[in-house]
A tleap script that builds the chain and sets N, CA, C and O, in Angstrom:
source leaprc.protein.ff14SB
mol = sequence {
  NMET ARG ILE ALA ILE PRO LEU ALA ALA GLY
  ARG LEU SER ALA HIE PHE GLY HIE CYS GLU
  SER PHE ALA LEU LEU ASP VAL ASP VAL ASP
  SER LYS GLN VAL LEU LYS ARG GLU ASP VAL
  PRO ALA PRO PRO HIE GLU PRO GLY LEU LEU
  PRO ARG TRP LEU ALA GLU ARG GLN ALA THR
  VAL ILE ILE ALA GLY GLY LYS GLY GLN ARG
  ALA GLN ASP LEU PHE ALA GLU GLN GLY ILE
  GLN VAL VAL VAL GLY ALA PRO ALA GLU THR
  PRO GLU ARG LEU VAL VAL ALA PHE LEU ALA
  GLY THR LEU GLN VAL GLY THR ASN THR CYS
  ASP CHIE
}
set mol.1.N position { 61.855 -23.024 -22.590 }
set mol.1.CA position { 61.673 -22.102 -21.497 }
set mol.1.C position { 63.052 -21.625 -21.065 }
set mol.1.O position { 64.001 -22.405 -20.992 }
set mol.2.N position { 63.144 -20.331 -20.782 }
set mol.2.CA position { 64.395 -19.771 -20.264 }
set mol.2.C position { 64.101 -19.127 -18.916 }
set mol.2.O position { 63.250 -18.245 -18.803 }
set mol.3.N position { 64.818 -19.583 -17.902 }
set mol.3.CA position { 64.611 -19.112 -16.540 }
set mol.3.C position { 65.787 -18.232 -16.131 }
set mol.3.O position { 66.947 -18.610 -16.291 }
set mol.4.N position { 65.470 -17.054 -15.603 }
set mol.4.CA position { 66.493 -16.120 -15.134 }
set mol.4.C position { 66.517 -16.121 -13.609 }
set mol.4.O position { 65.474 -16.107 -12.955 }
set mol.5.N position { 67.733 -16.136 -13.057 }
set mol.5.CA position { 67.904 -16.118 -11.605 }
set mol.5.C position { 68.979 -15.095 -11.264 }
set mol.5.O position { 70.101 -15.194 -11.760 }
set mol.6.N position { 68.652 -14.106 -10.419 }
set mol.6.CA position { 69.656 -13.117 -10.006 }
set mol.6.C position { 70.646 -13.756 -9.044 }
set mol.6.O position { 70.250 -14.497 -8.145 }
set mol.7.N position { 71.934 -13.472 -9.229 }
set mol.7.CA position { 72.961 -14.139 -8.428 }
set mol.7.C position { 73.821 -13.179 -7.607 }
set mol.7.O position { 74.077 -12.042 -8.001 }
set mol.8.N position { 74.248 -13.674 -6.470 }
set mol.8.CA position { 75.283 -13.070 -5.641 }
set mol.8.C position { 76.065 -14.239 -5.052 }
set mol.8.O position { 75.489 -15.104 -4.394 }
set mol.9.N position { 77.352 -14.265 -5.283 }
set mol.9.CA position { 78.214 -15.354 -4.791 }
set mol.9.C position { 77.713 -16.731 -5.236 }
set mol.9.O position { 77.798 -17.699 -4.481 }
set mol.10.N position { 77.194 -16.815 -6.457 }
set mol.10.CA position { 76.800 -18.100 -7.027 }
set mol.10.C position { 75.454 -18.648 -6.603 }
set mol.10.O position { 75.062 -19.735 -7.027 }
set mol.11.N position { 74.735 -17.898 -5.762 }
set mol.11.CA position { 73.414 -18.326 -5.288 }
set mol.11.C position { 72.397 -17.228 -5.547 }
set mol.11.O position { 72.756 -16.094 -5.863 }
set mol.12.N position { 71.128 -17.575 -5.410 }
set mol.12.CA position { 70.074 -16.602 -5.617 }
set mol.12.C position { 70.305 -15.391 -4.719 }
set mol.12.O position { 70.531 -15.531 -3.518 }
set mol.13.N position { 70.246 -14.213 -5.309 }
set mol.13.CA position { 70.437 -12.961 -4.579 }
set mol.13.C position { 69.111 -12.481 -3.998 }
set mol.13.O position { 68.082 -12.510 -4.672 }
set mol.14.N position { 69.145 -12.047 -2.759 }
set mol.14.CA position { 67.938 -11.512 -2.126 }
set mol.14.C position { 67.579 -10.140 -2.685 }
set mol.14.O position { 66.440 -9.693 -2.549 }
set mol.15.N position { 68.538 -9.473 -3.311 }
set mol.15.CA position { 68.321 -8.117 -3.834 }
set mol.15.C position { 68.346 -8.142 -5.360 }
set mol.15.O position { 69.378 -7.898 -5.984 }
set mol.16.N position { 67.204 -8.438 -5.939 }
set mol.16.CA position { 67.064 -8.644 -7.380 }
set mol.16.C position { 67.689 -7.513 -8.193 }
set mol.16.O position { 68.503 -7.760 -9.083 }
set mol.17.N position { 67.309 -6.274 -7.888 }
set mol.17.CA position { 67.756 -5.131 -8.684 }
set mol.17.C position { 69.211 -4.759 -8.490 }
set mol.17.O position { 69.743 -3.928 -9.227 }
set mol.18.N position { 69.863 -5.363 -7.504 }
set mol.18.CA position { 71.255 -5.027 -7.228 }
set mol.18.C position { 72.146 -6.265 -7.229 }
set mol.18.O position { 73.156 -6.302 -6.526 }
set mol.19.N position { 71.782 -7.276 -8.011 }
set mol.19.CA position { 72.555 -8.516 -8.047 }
set mol.19.C position { 73.831 -8.320 -8.875 }
set mol.19.O position { 73.969 -7.345 -9.614 }
set mol.20.N position { 74.761 -9.278 -8.731 }
set mol.20.CA position { 76.021 -9.241 -9.466 }
set mol.20.C position { 75.848 -9.685 -10.916 }
set mol.20.O position { 76.434 -9.107 -11.832 }
set mol.21.N position { 75.038 -10.715 -11.104 }
set mol.21.CA position { 74.857 -11.305 -12.432 }
set mol.21.C position { 73.537 -12.059 -12.464 }
set mol.21.O position { 72.844 -12.185 -11.455 }
set mol.22.N position { 73.211 -12.556 -13.645 }
set mol.22.CA position { 72.027 -13.395 -13.816 }
set mol.22.C position { 72.447 -14.712 -14.439 }
set mol.22.O position { 73.233 -14.740 -15.386 }
set mol.23.N position { 71.916 -15.810 -13.901 }
set mol.23.CA position { 72.044 -17.108 -14.546 }
set mol.23.C position { 70.834 -17.252 -15.448 }
set mol.23.O position { 69.696 -17.108 -15.001 }
set mol.24.N position { 71.079 -17.535 -16.715 }
set mol.24.CA position { 70.003 -17.787 -17.684 }
set mol.24.C position { 70.078 -19.268 -18.025 }
set mol.24.O position { 71.056 -19.740 -18.606 }
set mol.25.N position { 69.030 -19.988 -17.653 }
set mol.25.CA position { 69.025 -21.433 -17.860 }
set mol.25.C position { 67.955 -21.819 -18.872 }
set mol.25.O position { 66.770 -21.545 -18.678 }
set mol.26.N position { 68.389 -22.457 -19.950 }
set mol.26.CA position { 67.458 -22.998 -20.929 }
set mol.26.C position { 67.069 -24.390 -20.455 }
set mol.26.O position { 67.928 -25.213 -20.137 }
set mol.27.N position { 65.766 -24.645 -20.412 }
set mol.27.CA position { 65.296 -25.922 -19.887 }
set mol.27.C position { 64.323 -26.578 -20.858 }
set mol.27.O position { 63.645 -25.910 -21.638 }
set mol.28.N position { 64.276 -27.890 -20.788 }
set mol.28.CA position { 63.287 -28.674 -21.514 }
set mol.28.C position { 62.201 -29.030 -20.507 }
set mol.28.O position { 62.433 -29.800 -19.576 }
set mol.29.N position { 61.029 -28.468 -20.700 }
set mol.29.CA position { 59.939 -28.653 -19.747 }
set mol.29.C position { 59.474 -30.110 -19.710 }
set mol.29.O position { 59.141 -30.626 -18.644 }
set mol.30.N position { 59.450 -30.769 -20.859 }
set mol.30.CA position { 58.965 -32.147 -20.913 }
set mol.30.C position { 59.888 -33.118 -20.163 }
set mol.30.O position { 59.429 -33.953 -19.384 }
set mol.31.N position { 61.191 -32.990 -20.413 }
set mol.31.CA position { 62.129 -33.898 -19.742 }
set mol.31.C position { 62.586 -33.348 -18.388 }
set mol.31.O position { 63.276 -34.033 -17.632 }
set mol.32.N position { 62.191 -32.097 -18.088 }
set mol.32.CA position { 62.552 -31.440 -16.819 }
set mol.32.C position { 64.066 -31.394 -16.618 }
set mol.32.O position { 64.570 -31.669 -15.529 }
set mol.33.N position { 64.783 -31.040 -17.693 }
set mol.33.CA position { 66.240 -30.990 -17.645 }
set mol.33.C position { 66.755 -29.611 -18.031 }
set mol.33.O position { 66.168 -28.912 -18.857 }
set mol.34.N position { 67.868 -29.242 -17.408 }
set mol.34.CA position { 68.571 -28.022 -17.791 }
set mol.34.C position { 69.411 -28.357 -19.017 }
set mol.34.O position { 70.224 -29.281 -18.989 }
set mol.35.N position { 69.210 -27.604 -20.086 }
set mol.35.CA position { 69.940 -27.843 -21.327 }
set mol.35.C position { 71.208 -27.010 -21.409 }
set mol.35.O position { 72.223 -27.458 -21.942 }
set mol.36.N position { 71.143 -25.777 -20.868 }
set mol.36.CA position { 72.269 -24.867 -21.002 }
set mol.36.C position { 72.169 -23.797 -19.928 }
set mol.36.O position { 71.073 -23.366 -19.569 }
set mol.37.N position { 73.314 -23.372 -19.418 }
set mol.37.CA position { 73.362 -22.268 -18.461 }
set mol.37.C position { 74.337 -21.216 -18.978 }
set mol.37.O position { 75.446 -21.530 -19.411 }
set mol.38.N position { 73.900 -19.969 -18.922 }
set mol.38.CA position { 74.752 -18.849 -19.302 }
set mol.38.C position { 74.663 -17.818 -18.179 }
set mol.38.O position { 73.566 -17.420 -17.789 }
set mol.39.N position { 75.809 -17.385 -17.659 }
set mol.39.CA position { 75.831 -16.330 -16.656 }
set mol.39.C position { 76.223 -15.028 -17.344 }
set mol.39.O position { 77.217 -14.967 -18.069 }
set mol.40.N position { 75.433 -13.996 -17.107 }
set mol.40.CA position { 75.699 -12.696 -17.718 }
set mol.40.C position { 75.751 -11.626 -16.626 }
set mol.40.O position { 74.955 -11.661 -15.687 }
set mol.41.N position { 76.680 -10.679 -16.743 }
set mol.41.CA position { 76.748 -9.602 -15.759 }
set mol.41.C position { 75.449 -8.800 -15.769 }
set mol.41.O position { 74.851 -8.576 -16.822 }
set mol.42.N position { 75.029 -8.379 -14.599 }
set mol.42.CA position { 73.821 -7.550 -14.499 }
set mol.42.C position { 74.115 -6.166 -15.066 }
set mol.42.O position { 75.229 -5.660 -14.927 }
set mol.43.N position { 73.121 -5.554 -15.703 }
set mol.43.CA position { 73.331 -4.188 -16.185 }
set mol.43.C position { 73.354 -3.222 -14.998 }
set mol.43.O position { 72.960 -3.597 -13.893 }
set mol.44.N position { 73.806 -1.995 -15.211 }
set mol.44.CA position { 73.761 -1.010 -14.130 }
set mol.44.C position { 72.323 -0.831 -13.645 }
set mol.44.O position { 71.380 -0.912 -14.432 }
set mol.45.N position { 72.163 -0.586 -12.341 }
set mol.45.CA position { 70.819 -0.428 -11.780 }
set mol.45.C position { 70.153 0.815 -12.366 }
set mol.45.O position { 70.687 1.923 -12.312 }
set mol.46.N position { 68.973 0.587 -12.924 }
set mol.46.CA position { 68.176 1.671 -13.499 }
set mol.46.C position { 66.714 1.247 -13.387 }
set mol.46.O position { 66.337 0.198 -13.910 }
set mol.47.N position { 65.892 2.039 -12.718 }
set mol.47.CA position { 64.481 1.663 -12.575 }
set mol.47.C position { 63.834 1.337 -13.923 }
set mol.47.O position { 63.941 2.099 -14.884 }
set mol.48.N position { 63.159 0.184 -13.966 }
set mol.48.CA position { 62.424 -0.219 -15.164 }
set mol.48.C position { 63.248 -0.886 -16.248 }
set mol.48.O position { 62.687 -1.313 -17.258 }
set mol.49.N position { 64.555 -0.990 -16.077 }
set mol.49.CA position { 65.414 -1.568 -17.119 }
set mol.49.C position { 65.342 -3.092 -17.179 }
set mol.49.O position { 65.278 -3.665 -18.267 }
set mol.50.N position { 65.353 -3.755 -16.019 }
set mol.50.CA position { 65.465 -5.212 -16.009 }
set mol.50.C position { 64.355 -5.961 -16.740 }
set mol.50.O position { 64.659 -6.955 -17.399 }
set mol.51.N position { 63.095 -5.552 -16.667 }
set mol.51.CA position { 62.086 -6.297 -17.431 }
set mol.51.C position { 62.387 -6.335 -18.933 }
set mol.51.O position { 62.288 -7.387 -19.565 }
set mol.52.N position { 62.743 -5.212 -19.481 }
set mol.52.CA position { 63.062 -5.153 -20.914 }
set mol.52.C position { 64.358 -5.913 -21.219 }
set mol.52.O position { 64.442 -6.655 -22.198 }
set mol.53.N position { 65.357 -5.713 -20.367 }
set mol.53.CA position { 66.664 -6.336 -20.560 }
set mol.53.C position { 66.550 -7.865 -20.541 }
set mol.53.O position { 67.135 -8.542 -21.387 }
set mol.54.N position { 65.800 -8.405 -19.580 }
set mol.54.CA position { 65.629 -9.857 -19.517 }
set mol.54.C position { 64.725 -10.385 -20.630 }
set mol.54.O position { 64.934 -11.495 -21.118 }
set mol.55.N position { 63.729 -9.607 -21.034 }
set mol.55.CA position { 62.880 -10.009 -22.162 }
set mol.55.C position { 63.719 -10.091 -23.438 }
set mol.55.O position { 63.519 -10.994 -24.251 }
set mol.56.N position { 64.646 -9.164 -23.618 }
set mol.56.CA position { 65.539 -9.191 -24.788 }
set mol.56.C position { 66.415 -10.436 -24.788 }
set mol.56.O position { 66.881 -10.869 -25.842 }
set mol.57.N position { 66.640 -11.009 -23.620 }
set mol.57.CA position { 67.427 -12.229 -23.504 }
set mol.57.C position { 66.541 -13.473 -23.457 }
set mol.57.O position { 66.989 -14.552 -23.071 }
set mol.58.N position { 65.282 -13.308 -23.853 }
set mol.58.CA position { 64.293 -14.383 -23.983 }
set mol.58.C position { 63.936 -15.079 -22.677 }
set mol.58.O position { 63.529 -16.241 -22.703 }
set mol.59.N position { 64.073 -14.411 -21.540 }
set mol.59.CA position { 63.643 -15.004 -20.272 }
set mol.59.C position { 62.118 -15.105 -20.265 }
set mol.59.O position { 61.429 -14.167 -20.666 }
set mol.60.N position { 61.595 -16.239 -19.810 }
set mol.60.CA position { 60.148 -16.422 -19.714 }
set mol.60.C position { 59.685 -16.585 -18.271 }
set mol.60.O position { 58.504 -16.432 -17.958 }
set mol.61.N position { 60.652 -16.901 -17.391 }
set mol.61.CA position { 60.359 -17.065 -15.961 }
set mol.61.C position { 61.520 -16.461 -15.181 }
set mol.61.O position { 62.679 -16.574 -15.580 }
set mol.62.N position { 61.192 -15.820 -14.062 }
set mol.62.CA position { 62.215 -15.337 -13.140 }
set mol.62.C position { 61.940 -15.977 -11.783 }
set mol.62.O position { 60.811 -15.964 -11.292 }
set mol.63.N position { 62.980 -16.531 -11.194 }
set mol.63.CA position { 62.880 -17.036 -9.828 }
set mol.63.C position { 63.636 -16.046 -8.955 }
set mol.63.O position { 64.821 -15.794 -9.174 }
set mol.64.N position { 62.943 -15.484 -7.961 }
set mol.64.CA position { 63.531 -14.428 -7.138 }
set mol.64.C position { 63.258 -14.669 -5.659 }
set mol.64.O position { 62.331 -15.389 -5.289 }
set mol.65.N position { 64.085 -14.053 -4.827 }
set mol.65.CA position { 63.837 -14.079 -3.393 }
set mol.65.C position { 62.723 -13.104 -3.067 }
set mol.65.O position { 61.799 -13.420 -2.318 }
set mol.66.N position { 62.822 -11.928 -3.633 }
set mol.66.CA position { 61.817 -10.905 -3.411 }
set mol.66.C position { 61.714 -9.976 -4.593 }
set mol.66.O position { 62.673 -9.775 -5.338 }
set mol.67.N position { 60.532 -9.412 -4.754 }
set mol.67.CA position { 60.308 -8.488 -5.862 }
set mol.67.C position { 59.068 -7.702 -5.532 }
set mol.67.O position { 58.025 -8.270 -5.211 }
set mol.68.N position { 59.184 -6.382 -5.611 }
set mol.68.CA position { 58.047 -5.513 -5.338 }
set mol.68.C position { 56.921 -5.713 -6.343 }
set mol.68.O position { 57.152 -6.187 -7.454 }
set mol.69.N position { 55.712 -5.355 -5.956 }
set mol.69.CA position { 54.546 -5.568 -6.823 }
set mol.69.C position { 54.659 -4.797 -8.135 }
set mol.69.O position { 54.317 -5.331 -9.190 }
set mol.70.N position { 55.130 -3.560 -8.089 }
set mol.70.CA position { 55.267 -2.772 -9.322 }
set mol.70.C position { 56.235 -3.461 -10.286 }
set mol.70.O position { 55.979 -3.538 -11.488 }
set mol.71.N position { 57.345 -3.958 -9.748 }
set mol.71.CA position { 58.305 -4.666 -10.593 }
set mol.71.C position { 57.689 -5.937 -11.168 }
set mol.71.O position { 57.907 -6.255 -12.337 }
set mol.72.N position { 56.923 -6.662 -10.359 }
set mol.72.CA position { 56.256 -7.861 -10.871 }
set mol.72.C position { 55.331 -7.502 -12.024 }
set mol.72.O position { 55.260 -8.226 -13.017 }
set mol.73.N position { 54.625 -6.388 -11.894 }
set mol.73.CA position { 53.721 -5.950 -12.959 }
set mol.73.C position { 54.489 -5.625 -14.241 }
set mol.73.O position { 54.032 -5.943 -15.338 }
set mol.74.N position { 55.656 -4.992 -14.102 }
set mol.74.CA position { 56.461 -4.651 -15.276 }
set mol.74.C position { 56.957 -5.910 -15.984 }
set mol.74.O position { 57.009 -5.953 -17.213 }
set mol.75.N position { 57.320 -6.927 -15.215 }
set mol.75.CA position { 57.734 -8.190 -15.829 }
set mol.75.C position { 56.551 -8.864 -16.517 }
set mol.75.O position { 56.706 -9.418 -17.606 }
set mol.76.N position { 55.384 -8.825 -15.905 }
set mol.76.CA position { 54.189 -9.421 -16.512 }
set mol.76.C position { 53.875 -8.748 -17.841 }
set mol.76.O position { 53.452 -9.414 -18.786 }
set mol.77.N position { 54.077 -7.437 -17.925 }
set mol.77.CA position { 53.853 -6.721 -19.187 }
set mol.77.C position { 54.779 -7.218 -20.287 }
set mol.77.O position { 54.455 -7.111 -21.470 }
set mol.78.N position { 55.938 -7.764 -19.899 }
set mol.78.CA position { 56.896 -8.319 -20.869 }
set mol.78.C position { 56.640 -9.805 -21.126 }
set mol.78.O position { 57.373 -10.438 -21.886 }
set mol.79.N position { 55.597 -10.367 -20.491 }
set mol.79.CA position { 55.285 -11.781 -20.673 }
set mol.79.C position { 56.161 -12.703 -19.850 }
set mol.79.O position { 56.308 -13.880 -20.181 }
set mol.80.N position { 56.750 -12.177 -18.768 }
set mol.80.CA position { 57.649 -12.964 -17.932 }
set mol.80.C position { 56.949 -13.307 -16.617 }
set mol.80.O position { 56.474 -12.421 -15.908 }
set mol.81.N position { 56.890 -14.595 -16.303 }
set mol.81.CA position { 56.310 -15.068 -15.043 }
set mol.81.C position { 57.316 -14.854 -13.924 }
set mol.81.O position { 58.503 -15.127 -14.100 }
set mol.82.N position { 56.857 -14.371 -12.776 }
set mol.82.CA position { 57.741 -14.132 -11.638 }
set mol.82.C position { 57.358 -15.053 -10.485 }
set mol.82.O position { 56.198 -15.111 -10.078 }
set mol.83.N position { 58.351 -15.771 -9.966 }
set mol.83.CA position { 58.176 -16.616 -8.796 }
set mol.83.C position { 58.971 -15.960 -7.673 }
set mol.83.O position { 60.184 -15.791 -7.797 }
set mol.84.N position { 58.304 -15.586 -6.576 }
set mol.84.CA position { 59.001 -14.906 -5.479 }
set mol.84.C position { 59.015 -15.767 -4.221 }
set mol.84.O position { 58.214 -16.687 -4.059 }
set mol.85.N position { 59.953 -15.434 -3.339 }
set mol.85.CA position { 60.051 -16.145 -2.070 }
set mol.85.C position { 60.944 -17.366 -2.119 }
set mol.85.O position { 60.903 -18.200 -1.215 }
set mol.86.N position { 61.765 -17.486 -3.182 }
set mol.86.CA position { 62.644 -18.649 -3.313 }
set mol.86.C position { 63.832 -18.528 -2.357 }
set mol.86.O position { 64.245 -17.418 -2.020 }
set mol.87.N position { 64.384 -19.662 -1.921 }
set mol.87.CA position { 65.528 -19.640 -1.016 }
set mol.87.C position { 66.838 -19.343 -1.754 }
set mol.87.O position { 66.906 -19.457 -2.978 }
set mol.88.N position { 67.856 -18.969 -1.017 }
set mol.88.CA position { 69.174 -18.647 -1.591 }
set mol.88.C position { 69.935 -19.933 -1.910 }
set mol.88.O position { 70.851 -20.334 -1.192 }
set mol.89.N position { 69.529 -20.558 -2.997 }
set mol.89.CA position { 70.135 -21.812 -3.454 }
set mol.89.C position { 70.860 -21.585 -4.777 }
set mol.89.O position { 70.845 -20.481 -5.320 }
set mol.90.N position { 71.491 -22.631 -5.289 }
set mol.90.CA position { 72.136 -22.544 -6.597 }
set mol.90.C position { 71.055 -22.524 -7.682 }
set mol.90.O position { 69.955 -23.035 -7.472 }
set mol.91.N position { 71.365 -21.938 -8.837 }
set mol.91.CA position { 70.381 -21.903 -9.924 }
set mol.91.C position { 69.874 -23.278 -10.326 }
set mol.91.O position { 68.678 -23.458 -10.558 }
set mol.92.N position { 70.775 -24.248 -10.411 }
set mol.92.CA position { 70.358 -25.582 -10.839 }
set mol.92.C position { 69.363 -26.201 -9.858 }
set mol.92.O position { 68.367 -26.793 -10.274 }
set mol.93.N position { 69.626 -26.068 -8.575 }
set mol.93.CA position { 68.690 -26.624 -7.582 }
set mol.93.C position { 67.327 -25.946 -7.668 }
set mol.93.O position { 66.293 -26.609 -7.593 }
set mol.94.N position { 67.327 -24.637 -7.825 }
set mol.94.CA position { 66.066 -23.903 -7.927 }
set mol.94.C position { 65.273 -24.326 -9.159 }
set mol.94.O position { 64.063 -24.538 -9.088 }
set mol.95.N position { 65.960 -24.447 -10.278 }
set mol.95.CA position { 65.281 -24.792 -11.532 }
set mol.95.C position { 64.754 -26.225 -11.503 }
set mol.95.O position { 63.630 -26.481 -11.935 }
set mol.96.N position { 65.547 -27.146 -11.003 }
set mol.96.CA position { 65.088 -28.542 -10.921 }
set mol.96.C position { 63.839 -28.626 -10.041 }
set mol.96.O position { 62.874 -29.307 -10.390 }
set mol.97.N position { 63.863 -27.935 -8.903 }
set mol.97.CA position { 62.695 -27.952 -8.008 }
set mol.97.C position { 61.497 -27.263 -8.669 }
set mol.97.O position { 60.368 -27.737 -8.539 }
set mol.98.N position { 61.726 -26.166 -9.365 }
set mol.98.CA position { 60.643 -25.464 -10.052 }
set mol.98.C position { 59.994 -26.372 -11.099 }
set mol.98.O position { 58.769 -26.465 -11.168 }
set mol.99.N position { 60.804 -27.030 -11.900 }
set mol.99.CA position { 60.283 -27.907 -12.951 }
set mol.99.C position { 59.542 -29.113 -12.373 }
set mol.99.O position { 58.576 -29.599 -12.961 }
set mol.100.N position { 60.001 -29.589 -11.221 }
set mol.100.CA position { 59.361 -30.740 -10.579 }
set mol.100.C position { 58.107 -30.336 -9.802 }
set mol.100.O position { 57.354 -31.193 -9.339 }
set mol.101.N position { 57.888 -29.021 -9.660 }
set mol.101.CA position { 56.734 -28.555 -8.891 }
set mol.101.C position { 56.944 -28.646 -7.397 }
set mol.101.O position { 55.983 -28.640 -6.629 }
set mol.102.N position { 58.222 -28.731 -6.971 }
set mol.102.CA position { 58.519 -28.880 -5.548 }
set mol.102.C position { 59.261 -27.680 -4.967 }
set mol.102.O position { 59.725 -27.744 -3.828 }
set mol.103.N position { 59.383 -26.600 -5.715 }
set mol.103.CA position { 60.086 -25.421 -5.211 }
set mol.103.C position { 59.327 -24.841 -4.029 }
set mol.103.O position { 58.171 -24.439 -4.158 }
set mol.104.N position { 59.986 -24.799 -2.878 }
set mol.104.CA position { 59.378 -24.270 -1.663 }
set mol.104.C position { 59.631 -22.765 -1.617 }
set mol.104.O position { 60.774 -22.324 -1.493 }
set mol.105.N position { 58.564 -21.984 -1.717 }
set mol.105.CA position { 58.709 -20.528 -1.656 }
set mol.105.C position { 58.133 -20.026 -0.346 }
set mol.105.O position { 57.124 -20.526 0.152 }
set mol.106.N position { 58.804 -19.024 0.195 }
set mol.106.CA position { 58.359 -18.422 1.436 }
set mol.106.C position { 57.741 -17.061 1.156 }
set mol.106.O position { 57.086 -16.857 0.134 }
set mol.107.N position { 57.957 -16.151 2.064 }
set mol.107.CA position { 57.399 -14.810 1.887 }
set mol.107.C position { 58.254 -14.004 0.935 }
set mol.107.O position { 59.457 -14.228 0.802 }
set mol.108.N position { 57.612 -13.071 0.285 }
set mol.108.CA position { 58.289 -12.134 -0.602 }
set mol.108.C position { 59.164 -11.249 0.270 }
set mol.108.O position { 58.658 -10.577 1.169 }
set mol.109.N position { 60.475 -11.238 0.019 }
set mol.109.CA position { 61.385 -10.471 0.862 }
set mol.109.C position { 61.477 -9.000 0.475 }
set mol.109.O position { 62.269 -8.261 1.061 }
set mol.110.N position { 60.697 -8.568 -0.483 }
set mol.110.CA position { 60.736 -7.174 -0.924 }
set mol.110.C position { 59.392 -6.519 -0.653 }
set mol.110.O position { 58.344 -7.086 -0.962 }
set mol.111.N position { 59.424 -5.330 -0.077 }
set mol.111.CA position { 58.165 -4.653 0.227 }
set mol.111.C position { 58.002 -3.336 -0.521 }
set mol.111.O position { 57.184 -2.501 -0.136 }
set mol.112.N position { 58.765 -3.147 -1.572 }
set mol.112.CA position { 58.618 -1.918 -2.369 }
set mol.112.C position { 58.570 -2.224 -3.848 }
set mol.112.O position { 58.449 -1.310 -4.664 }
savepdb mol mol.pdb
quit
């Protein structure tokens, strides 16, 4: 499984489409461990680009603070699961909590 997390200042960015970079974390679901982390600069903002761009990087899950419904649908079309309402934490903390089933998500911070 590869989990993508949008970053700003090393933590989850509240503005998915305008983040600085993405942390791509390869995880072992059975052992619930992070195997590898790669940070990649975000591409220039372009509507509809991120679902394809992250799919090309083999992301299977995205953990986000907020994401509009249309964007969620575009990610689903690429086979990518979207988790919204996550807190502004470090990628490792978010992924460990997600794998353990303890990730506390709040409201979706995006309304478009």
